[in-house]
One Martini backbone bead per residue (centre of mass of N, CA, C, O) as a GRO file, in nm:
protein
  261
    1MET     BB    1   0.097   0.035   0.021
    2SER     BB    2   0.077   0.349   0.009
    3LEU     BB    3   0.138   0.620   0.194
    4GLN     BB    4  -0.123   0.774   0.132
    5ASN     BB    5  -0.317   0.537   0.201
    6LYS     BB    6  -0.233   0.504   0.490
    7ARG     BB    7  -0.325   0.787   0.574
    8ARG     BB    8  -0.621   0.768   0.495
    9VAL     BB    9  -0.701   0.519   0.664
   10GLY     BB   10  -0.577   0.619   0.936
   11SER     BB   11  -0.774   0.860   0.979
   12PHE     BB   12  -1.010   0.678   1.056
   13PHE     BB   13  -0.876   0.511   1.294
   14GLY     BB   14  -0.820   0.770   1.474
   15ILE     BB   15  -1.135   0.779   1.591
   16LEU     BB   16  -1.086   0.543   1.750
   17PRO     BB   17  -1.057   0.374   2.019
   18ARG     BB   18  -0.814   0.318   2.270
   19PRO     BB   19  -0.621   0.130   2.437
   20ALA     BB   20  -0.460   0.129   2.754
   21HIS     BB   21  -0.303  -0.116   2.619
   22ARG     BB   22   0.037  -0.134   2.466
   23ARG     BB   23   0.240  -0.356   2.259
   24VAL     BB   24   0.555  -0.296   2.074
   25ILE     BB   25   0.737  -0.410   1.790
   26LEU     BB   26   1.016  -0.288   1.628
   27LEU     BB   27   1.138  -0.265   1.281
   28TYR     BB   28   1.474  -0.264   1.178
   29HIS     BB   29   1.786  -0.190   1.013
   30SER     BB   30   1.901   0.082   0.885
   31VAL     BB   31   2.100   0.383   0.984
   32GLY     BB   32   2.265   0.603   0.792
   33GLY     BB   33   2.319   0.469   0.504
   34GLY     BB   34   2.191   0.358   0.256
   35PRO     BB   35   1.920   0.395   0.033
   36LEU     BB   36   1.726   0.214   0.248
   37SER     BB   37   1.780   0.389   0.479
   38LEU     BB   38   1.723   0.539   0.761
   39PRO     BB   39   1.736   0.842   0.857
   40ALA     BB   40   1.889   0.979   1.122
   41PRO     BB   41   1.691   1.215   1.187
   42SER     BB   42   1.439   1.035   1.204
   43PHE     BB   43   1.535   0.855   1.435
   44ARG     BB   44   1.579   1.079   1.641
   45GLU     BB   45   1.283   1.173   1.639
   46GLN     BB   46   1.161   0.907   1.736
   47LEU     BB   47   1.311   0.885   2.007
   48ALA     BB   48   1.205   1.149   2.125
   49TRP     BB   49   0.910   1.064   2.127
   50LEU     BB   50   0.940   0.811   2.302
   51SER     BB   51   1.066   0.956   2.557
   52GLU     BB   52   0.781   1.119   2.615
   53ARG     BB   53   0.543   0.857   2.567
   54VAL     BB   54   0.727   0.597   2.625
   55THR     BB   55   0.808   0.263   2.709
   56VAL     BB   56   1.133   0.137   2.683
   57LEU     BB   57   1.218  -0.203   2.609
   58SER     BB   58   1.312  -0.492   2.618
   59LEU     BB   59   1.192  -0.770   2.490
   60ASP     BB   60   1.176  -0.944   2.747
   61ALA     BB   61   1.033  -0.722   2.914
   62LEU     BB   62   0.786  -0.679   2.734
   63LEU     BB   63   0.674  -0.981   2.763
   64LYS     BB   64   0.622  -0.920   3.094
   65VAL     BB   65   0.397  -0.737   3.057
   66PRO     BB   66   0.104  -0.693   3.167
   67SER     BB   67  -0.212  -0.688   3.008
   68ASP     BB   68  -0.327  -0.474   3.253
   69GLN     BB   69  -0.112  -0.259   3.189
   70THR     BB   70  -0.090   0.062   3.162
   71GLY     BB   71   0.020   0.158   2.840
   72LEU     BB   72   0.310   0.231   2.634
   73TYR     BB   73   0.506  -0.028   2.474
   74VAL     BB   74   0.854  -0.062   2.359
   75SER     BB   75   1.052  -0.234   2.107
   76LEU     BB   76   1.383  -0.260   1.967
   77THR     BB   77   1.462  -0.386   1.635
   78PHE     BB   78   1.742  -0.544   1.441
   79ASP     BB   79   1.824  -0.645   1.125
   80ASP     BB   80   2.140  -0.819   0.999
   81GLY     BB   81   2.394  -0.625   1.092
   82TYR     BB   82   2.477  -0.339   1.043
   83ARG     BB   83   2.718  -0.098   1.100
   84THR     BB   84   2.512   0.130   1.199
   85LEU     BB   85   2.454   0.013   1.481
   86HIS     BB   86   2.729   0.130   1.590
   87SER     BB   87   2.776   0.422   1.454
   88VAL     BB   88   2.461   0.532   1.496
   89VAL     BB   89   2.262   0.389   1.698
   90THR     BB   90   2.410   0.365   1.970
   91PRO     BB   91   2.440   0.670   2.041
   92GLU     BB   92   2.131   0.723   2.040
   93LEU     BB   93   2.050   0.526   2.261
   94GLU     BB   94   2.231   0.649   2.484
   95ARG     BB   95   2.094   0.927   2.493
   96PHE     BB   96   1.808   0.769   2.597
   97GLY     BB   97   1.844   0.480   2.735
   98PHE     BB   98   1.813   0.244   2.519
   99PRO     BB   99   1.727  -0.059   2.431
  100ALA     BB  100   1.825  -0.350   2.216
  101MET     BB  101   1.792  -0.554   1.918
  102ALA     BB  102   2.017  -0.790   1.749
  103TYR     BB  103   2.000  -0.961   1.440
  104LEU     BB  104   2.223  -1.217   1.332
  105ASN     BB  105   2.463  -1.325   1.077
  106PRO     BB  106   2.756  -1.480   1.136
  107ASN     BB  107   2.860  -1.516   0.828
  108LEU     BB  108   2.868  -1.173   0.812
  109VAL     BB  109   3.081  -1.179   1.045
  110GLU     BB  110   3.391  -1.030   1.123
  111GLU     BB  111   3.693  -0.931   1.242
  112THR     BB  112   3.821  -0.723   0.987
  113ASN     BB  113   3.654  -0.799   0.723
  114ARG     BB  114   3.417  -0.632   0.575
  115GLN     BB  115   3.105  -0.706   0.467
  116PRO     BB  116   2.905  -0.684   0.202
  117SER     BB  117   2.623  -0.633   0.065
  118ASP     BB  118   2.348  -0.840  -0.098
  119PRO     BB  119   2.064  -0.803  -0.276
  120TYR     BB  120   2.036  -1.109  -0.378
  121LEU     BB  121   2.008  -1.187  -0.049
  122GLY     BB  122   1.823  -0.942   0.085
  123HIS     BB  123   1.977  -0.693   0.117
  124TYR     BB  124   2.082  -0.396   0.168
  125ALA     BB  125   2.195  -0.156  -0.012
  126GLY     BB  126   2.506  -0.016   0.060
  127GLU     BB  127   2.628  -0.212   0.278
  128GLU     BB  128   2.765  -0.313   0.597
  129PHE     BB  129   2.903  -0.518   0.832
  130LEU     BB  130   2.978  -0.620   1.117
  131LEU     BB  131   3.197  -0.664   1.378
  132TRP     BB  132   3.281  -0.842   1.653
  133GLY     BB  133   3.379  -0.603   1.822
  134GLU     BB  134   3.113  -0.441   1.792
  135VAL     BB  135   2.925  -0.647   1.915
  136GLY     BB  136   3.059  -0.651   2.194
  137ASP     BB  137   3.013  -0.349   2.251
  138MET     BB  138   2.706  -0.355   2.234
  139ALA     BB  139   2.660  -0.557   2.465
  140SER     BB  140   2.801  -0.363   2.681
  141ARG     BB  141   2.557  -0.131   2.602
  142GLY     BB  142   2.264  -0.317   2.603
  143TRP     BB  143   2.253  -0.524   2.400
  144THR     BB  144   2.081  -0.772   2.228
  145ILE     BB  145   2.182  -1.092   2.093
  146GLY     BB  146   2.060  -1.237   1.804
  147SER     BB  147   1.918  -1.455   1.569
  148HIS     BB  148   1.909  -1.490   1.180
  149GLY     BB  149   2.092  -1.695   1.126
  150LEU     BB  150   2.367  -1.784   0.961
  151ASP     BB  151   2.202  -1.698   0.716
  152HIS     BB  152   2.022  -1.520   0.460
  153VAL     BB  153   1.747  -1.727   0.495
  154ASP     BB  154   1.480  -1.936   0.412
  155LEU     BB  155   1.367  -2.184   0.616
  156THR     BB  156   1.112  -2.295   0.452
  157GLY     BB  157   1.329  -2.406   0.209
  158LEU     BB  158   1.447  -2.622   0.407
  159PRO     BB  159   1.579  -2.877   0.538
  160GLU     BB  160   1.593  -2.996   0.850
  161GLU     BB  161   1.909  -3.003   0.886
  162GLU     BB  162   1.950  -2.703   0.796
  163ILE     BB  163   1.782  -2.566   1.004
  164LEU     BB  164   1.940  -2.666   1.249
  165ALA     BB  165   2.210  -2.538   1.165
  166GLN     BB  166   2.115  -2.243   1.161
  167LEU     BB  167   2.031  -2.239   1.464
  168THR     BB  168   2.280  -2.361   1.626
  169THR     BB  169   2.535  -2.226   1.498
  170SER     BB  170   2.453  -1.933   1.546
  171CYS     BB  171   2.429  -1.949   1.851
  172ASP     BB  172   2.716  -2.050   1.916
  173SER     BB  173   2.867  -1.813   1.786
  174ILE     BB  174   2.751  -1.585   1.959
  175GLU     BB  175   2.826  -1.695   2.240
  176LYS     BB  176   3.132  -1.709   2.191
  177ARG     BB  177   3.174  -1.398   2.116
  178VAL     BB  178   2.993  -1.259   2.359
  179GLY     BB  179   2.927  -1.432   2.633
  180ARG     BB  180   2.616  -1.495   2.572
  181SER     BB  181   2.305  -1.563   2.554
  182CYS     BB  182   2.105  -1.711   2.281
  183ALA     BB  183   1.732  -1.665   2.280
  184ASN     BB  184   1.688  -1.507   2.003
  185PHE     BB  185   1.471  -1.486   1.712
  186ALA     BB  186   1.470  -1.421   1.344
  187TYR     BB  187   1.301  -1.408   1.055
  188THR     BB  188   1.348  -1.414   0.735
  189TRP     BB  189   1.106  -1.204   0.616
  190GLY     BB  190   0.908  -1.356   0.828
  191HIS     BB  191   0.943  -1.657   0.763
  192HIS     BB  192   0.713  -1.926   0.848
  193SER     BB  193   0.641  -2.239   1.016
  194ALA     BB  194   0.555  -2.500   1.199
  195ASP     BB  195   0.829  -2.645   1.167
  196VAL     BB  196   1.010  -2.402   1.231
  197ARG     BB  197   0.899  -2.335   1.510
  198ARG     BB  198   0.974  -2.607   1.635
  199ALA     BB  199   1.279  -2.582   1.581
  200VAL     BB  200   1.330  -2.330   1.750
  201LYS     BB  201   1.235  -2.448   2.015
  202GLY     BB  202   1.423  -2.706   2.008
  203ALA     BB  203   1.695  -2.520   2.007
  204GLY     BB  204   1.628  -2.308   2.272
  205TYR     BB  205   1.455  -2.084   2.225
  206ARG     BB  206   1.235  -1.835   2.358
  207ASN     BB  207   1.201  -1.672   2.078
  208ALA     BB  208   1.024  -1.527   1.780
  209ALA     BB  209   1.045  -1.307   1.504
  210ALA     BB  210   0.849  -1.146   1.287
  211ALA     BB  211   0.626  -0.940   1.036
  212HIS     BB  212   0.361  -0.866   1.173
  213HIS     BB  213   0.124  -0.608   1.178
  214ALA     BB  214   0.131  -0.582   1.531
  215PRO     BB  215   0.044  -0.614   1.836
  216LEU     BB  216   0.048  -0.733   2.130
  217SER     BB  217  -0.205  -0.965   2.288
  218GLY     BB  218  -0.143  -1.244   2.472
  219ARG     BB  219  -0.190  -1.470   2.215
  220ASP     BB  220   0.085  -1.518   2.125
  221ASP     BB  221   0.326  -1.668   1.963
  222PRO     BB  222   0.655  -1.681   2.070
  223PHE     BB  223   0.726  -1.795   1.751
  224ALA     BB  224   0.534  -1.523   1.630
  225LEU     BB  225   0.612  -1.226   1.654
  226PRO     BB  226   0.510  -0.919   1.617
  227ARG     BB  227   0.596  -0.650   1.375
  228ILE     BB  228   0.685  -0.307   1.307
  229ASP     BB  229   0.764  -0.155   1.020
  230ILE     BB  230   1.021   0.088   0.954
  231ARG     BB  231   1.032   0.325   0.715
  232LYS     BB  232   1.210   0.563   0.539
  233GLU     BB  233   0.940   0.743   0.451
  234TYR     BB  234   0.873   0.812   0.734
  235GLU     BB  235   0.721   1.024   0.913
  236LEU     BB  236   0.637   1.111   1.220
  237GLN     BB  237   0.330   1.072   1.178
  238ASP     BB  238   0.364   0.776   1.083
  239PHE     BB  239   0.502   0.657   1.326
  240ILE     BB  240   0.276   0.723   1.526
  241ALA     BB  241   0.055   0.562   1.382
  242ALA     BB  242   0.196   0.286   1.412
  243VAL     BB  243   0.238   0.280   1.725
  244THR     BB  244  -0.075   0.363   1.816
  245GLY     BB  245  -0.278   0.207   1.570
  246ARG     BB  246  -0.378   0.347   1.294
  247TRP     BB  247  -0.211   0.095   1.123
  248ASP     BB  248  -0.337  -0.198   1.190
  249PHE     BB  249  -0.467  -0.272   0.911
  250LEU     BB  250  -0.208  -0.398   0.784
  251GLY     BB  251  -0.242  -0.676   0.918
  252THR     BB  252  -0.503  -0.753   0.771
  253ILE     BB  253  -0.384  -0.743   0.488
  254GLN     BB  254  -0.171  -0.959   0.531
  255TRP     BB  255  -0.371  -1.185   0.601
  256LEU     BB  256  -0.536  -1.179   0.335
  257LYS     BB  257  -0.293  -1.240   0.149
  258GLY     BB  258  -0.229  -1.516   0.276
  259ILE     BB  259  -0.498  -1.647   0.202
  260ALA     BB  260  -0.486  -1.590  -0.108
  261GLY     BB  261  -0.187  -1.728  -0.142
   0.00000   0.00000   0.00000
């Protein structure tokens, strides 16, 4: 759906009553990097708005907020592990005292030779990936480091043994490098199936994030958590609409497309 149509439909939903309790997981990729990246000034503006109106928590803390607790609660998550998470995002998070989650593909993280992104593999164009030293520094500054699979691949298209290798080897690699437990997973492109969800749970992860546009409901499968994607073209008014619920109709559209497809 175009940005203009999102705004038009969202203006109608804006007149509907809002629940007193709302928990939202936001999905980002790169900030202040390549052509698909969210501009750094826009990100800074979003964080400033969150700091004034929202309680920002780590993902694990967000999932523990009681469903009857009044307020708007948000968790920040970042997929793929681009270098801007360390160079741009980390200083901004520290400015506001916000925690965040980074989901990494360990095969794309090196010690000294930074790997470039490859759009043919589904990466953002014009980006580079983190180095392990930067990942360790991020962890020491309050980031939680989760797995996005060993490689940037769709697990639903892999045989069972390869799914298991993607899940376990990526976790082992992150734990070895960071020295902390890796208990959080995110599906590449948000793609998952019942078999993949069972495999993630069986591999020992505590939860897994997908990409369905919706708030947490209290009835969510912990291995298919919804997340709201924040696009580079969003102005502050659009970001607010997405966070506060005026754009929750996008989740219904996603569901209908899935049924039709």
